[in-house]
Each structure stands twice: as structure tokens, then as C-alpha cells.
C-alpha atoms as one frame of an Amber mdcrd trajectory, in Angstrom:
protein
 -18.125  60.846 -59.315 -14.612  59.508 -59.897 -13.088  56.787 -57.814  -9.536
  56.870 -56.466  -8.540  54.207 -59.025  -9.635  56.566 -61.843  -7.443  59.358
 -60.447  -4.422  57.065 -60.198  -4.829  55.738 -63.738  -4.990  59.232 -65.261
  -1.906  60.504 -63.375   0.460  57.547 -63.752   2.201  59.078 -66.791   2.085
  62.715 -65.694   5.872  62.711 -65.122   6.575  61.622 -68.701   6.728  63.399
 -72.045   5.927  61.852 -75.411   8.354  62.236 -78.309   6.088  64.932 -79.707
   5.970  66.836 -76.420   9.748  66.622 -75.975  10.305  67.814 -79.536   7.997
  70.786 -78.973   9.714  71.696 -75.689  13.174  71.579 -77.301  12.023  73.313
 -80.515  13.109  70.272 -82.563  11.291  67.910 -84.880  10.256  64.422 -83.800
  12.642  63.090 -86.444  15.520  65.000 -84.811  14.575  63.576 -81.402  14.579
  60.084 -82.932  18.033  60.660 -84.442  19.385  62.036 -81.164  17.983  59.041
 -79.276  19.528  56.543 -81.713  22.876  58.352 -81.464  22.720  58.295 -77.651
  22.610  62.094 -77.525  19.160  62.494 -75.957  17.588  61.958 -72.552  17.198
  58.265 -71.762  13.937  56.963 -73.216  11.396  54.692 -71.577   9.764  52.315
 -74.020   6.385  50.728 -73.467   5.629  48.609 -76.499   6.023  50.949 -79.449
   5.566  54.066 -77.345   8.641  56.067 -76.390   8.399  58.322 -73.352  10.890
  60.586 -71.602  10.813  61.125 -67.835  10.745  64.864 -67.047  13.422  64.532
 -64.338  15.707  62.700 -66.792  15.170  65.433 -69.383  16.098  68.116 -66.831
  19.197  66.162 -65.761  20.180  65.726 -69.419  19.787  69.465 -70.036  21.888
  70.270 -66.949  24.607  67.898 -68.149  24.844  69.904 -71.365  25.384  73.262
 -69.642  28.570  75.063 -70.548  30.313  77.784 -68.635  30.578  81.224 -70.211
  34.349  80.732 -70.446  34.178  77.539 -72.497  36.373  77.821 -75.591  34.577
  78.124 -78.894  34.881  75.324 -81.366  36.826  76.161 -84.489  36.858  79.878
 -83.805  39.749  82.310 -83.565  41.241  82.794 -80.117
């Protein structure tokens, strides 16, 4: 039988992704995620000691902020 304190302790990080999980979701390597984070071009990280986590809501907001309309001009292409 599990107590309510056991349930709480196992769910406290359910809204967070590890670097590895984020990399897998974005089809990137962990090294790329690290570079993006250092450059400030990644979702905001949460650090607990040496562990870096990413809040799912922050990842979704970051993805939405990167959306482009279909009419956005192409970079470096012919017009």
C-alpha cells in the first residue's frame, strides 16, 4: 500500500523534462540542447544542483514563440 506522501514524491517532477528527454522530443542531441541553452536559444532551464530540467509549459511556450507565418520571407533566397 502506498501512502499519499509516496504519491506526491513520485509526481513532483512530472511536469519537467530532462535534457535527454527534451533532446529526444526535439530530435536533437543533448550536446545541441546544451549549446542552445548556453546561447539563450532554448526553453528556460531549471537547475537543481547539477541537474538541468525543462518545464513542459515553458517548452511549449518557447516552441510557440518560434512559430512563423507561411508568408514569412525566406532568408537569403530569391524573391
